[in-house]
N, C-alpha and C positions, 0 to 999 in steps of 0.2 A: 518429545513437543517438540524439541529442537536438535538434530544433529550439528553437529559440527567437525569438518574435517581438515585440516592444512595441508595444504598442497604448493610445496614451495613458501612462496611471499604471502600465499593467498589464502585466506578460509573460506571454504564452503560451508553456509548457513542453509539445510537444509530443513525445513516446517515439515512435521512430522503430526499431524492434530486433530483424526478424527476423521472423514470418509472425506471431506473439502477444503481441511484446513480452516476453516471458519475461524475469525478474531473472535476470542472472549478474552475476558480481562487474565486471566492465568497466560495463556501464550503472547498478551502483549507486553507484560510485565516479564517473560523469560524475554522475547525480542529487545524489548530497550534493555535490559541489561548485558545481552550480548553485544549487543553492537556499542553501547559506550565503553563497556569492558574490555575493548578489543582498540586495539592500533593499529591493525592489520587491512590491507583490501581486504573486501565483503565479495563474494558472488552470492545473494540472496536465491532460493530456487523453493518446488513445495516434489508431493509427494503424488504420487497416481495421477487423476485426471485434472488437479487441481494446485495451482501456484497459491491462491487463495478465494474461495467462491465467495468470500464479504464478509459480513457482521453476523455474529451467531445470535440473530433475532427471538430463537427460543430462549435462550439465556437472556435475552434482555427483556422477555415480555416475565419469563417467571423469576428474573431478579427484580422487578418490579422498582420505584422511582433510586433508591438507594445505588443498586447494582448500574444501571443507567447512568447517572452522574459520575460516580468511579471508571467508570469504563469509559466513558468517552473523553476524561481527563487521561486515563491510560493510553486511551488510544491517539490525543493528542503529541502524549510525550514521545511517543513511539516513532510518530511520522516523524516525528522532529530527531529524534535520535539518527536515524535512517538519512534525514534529508541532512545534519548541520555532521554527519562523519566527519572527519579531515582525509580520511585516504580514501581511495575512489571503491565505489561501490554499483555491482553491474548487477542488474536482475536477470534470472535467469528463468521463462516465463514458461513455464512443463506445460501448462494446462491455462484451465478457466481463472480470471484476474477479474474479479467481476467487486464492484464499490470498493470498499477499504481494503481488498487486496490488489483493485487495479491502482488504487493509491498510493500504497505502501512499492509499487513494480515506479509507477511515477515519480517517486523518494530518489530514487537510485541514479547516480549519472549515467547511467548505459543502459539500455534493455534491450533487450534481444527473444526471441518467441517462438518456440517451436510450435504450439497446437494449443487448442481450446478458445475461447473467448475472453477480451477485455473487455469493459466499459463502466462507466462510472452511473449505476441505477438506482441512488441515493432519492433523486425525484419522481421517480417510477414506484417508489416503496413511499416514497408522502414524509421523509424526514432530509434535516437542513445539514449543511455539512460544515464541521466544524472550522474555526478560520487557517488553521495550518493543512489541514486538507486542501481545502480551498487556493489560499496562497501554493501550493507545493503543485499543484493541477496549473494553476498559473503562470507559475514559472515554468513548468515543463514544456506545453504547448502555448504558449504565446497568445495569438490570434486566436487558436485551435478551439480554446479554455471552454469557450463559450458553445459551442457546438456540443461537445464533449460533453458538459455540464447538463444543459438544458436539456438535451437529446435524452438524454438518459438512457441508448443506446449502445446495444453490445456488436464486434464485431469480429472477422476472423482475424489470422495475423498477417494477413497479405490484404487487405482493408485499414488494419491497422499502420501495414509501413506507408500505406497511401497517406494515411493520415498524418503520418508522422506521433502516431503516440508508442512507435517502437521505431530500436534504431535498426533492427537488423531482425529478419528471420533465417530458421536455419534447423535442420534436423538432427545438426550434431550439437547440440544446446549446451549440455557443460564441458565438454573438449574446449568448443570454440567461447565458453564464457572464461575460464578460468584463462585458456591464453589470453584473452584481452584484458582481464585484470591484473593478471599478472605484466600485462605490457604498460599500462597507466604504473602500477605499483612501482617498476623499473625505474621512475624518473623521481627526481626530487621531491623528495615529499616536504621540505617546505614551501617551493612557489606553488605544489601544487595545492595545499591548502590555502595558499594565502588569497591564490586568483577562486578557488570554489568558494572561500569566504566574501569576497568580494562579487562575486555571481551570486551569489544566494542574497547577500544583504538586502535588498530592499523586501522580499520574500518576510524573512527574519523577524525584520523592522516591523513589517504589518500584523506580525502574531504575536510578537512583544505588545504590540496594544491592542492587541482583539480581546481581552478578556469579555470586556460588555457587550458584543456579539456573542460570545458563549455562553455569555449568561442565558441569551435569547435562544441560543439552539440545543442546550440543557433543558429548559422551559417547554422549548416545541416537541424534544424524543421522548420526553414523559408524560406530556398531556394526553387525554384521552382520544382524540383525533388521531395522532400518531399509534398510537396502540392499538386501535382501531382497525386503521390499514395494517398493520405490520400482520396482527393476527391475520386479516381475511387473506395475507399472502402467505402468510404459512398453512393455513387450511388449503390455499389452491393448491402448492408444492403438494401436499399430504394428497390431495387427492388423484393430481396428474401419476404420481409413485401409485397407484391401487390400483 
């Protein structure tokens, strides 16, 4: 599910979970435990053609309300664990980073991209963002957050660089990401932590106050309308694969 390898002062965490590294409850809990249990600089990456293609929607449908509510709570915990990690974090986007996978990349301090597509497709599916996800997007993209969220488009690496969704494109992904993480890790840890905490504080404060908003999010995700839209998308994806 996760493979962690230490390279000097940096830990590379590789997601290896099914064909597209889709986010389910088990993966979210594993990611949260790995990030919160580390005091090192981290490089997050995926395997195959995907960094993470987003939420495992089949698990959401099959698991019903109980699973969906547990999943959404775990999703926000995971996003916050990455966003609030006190040491440097670098997303090495090896392939598709869609919806929740895109938010995971945006939660990192720096984003490098080699291939695939990146974007926030939640509204195209018909489900809302948890407050933690939305505040991470707002923090990372600033004025560009409206476009990324409301258009729900996905783009390739060069367009992502133009839009400011990633910081660098490279064909030498992991060596470059590890080198950059090591460079950041060499800086004094406490000043880095303090600066990061202060930069993130406005977003974190909104997350802390967002319980009422997330109640609405959970209700929408578990509604008959949302489930119908998700099932329709799953049928469409299955038809494309035939």
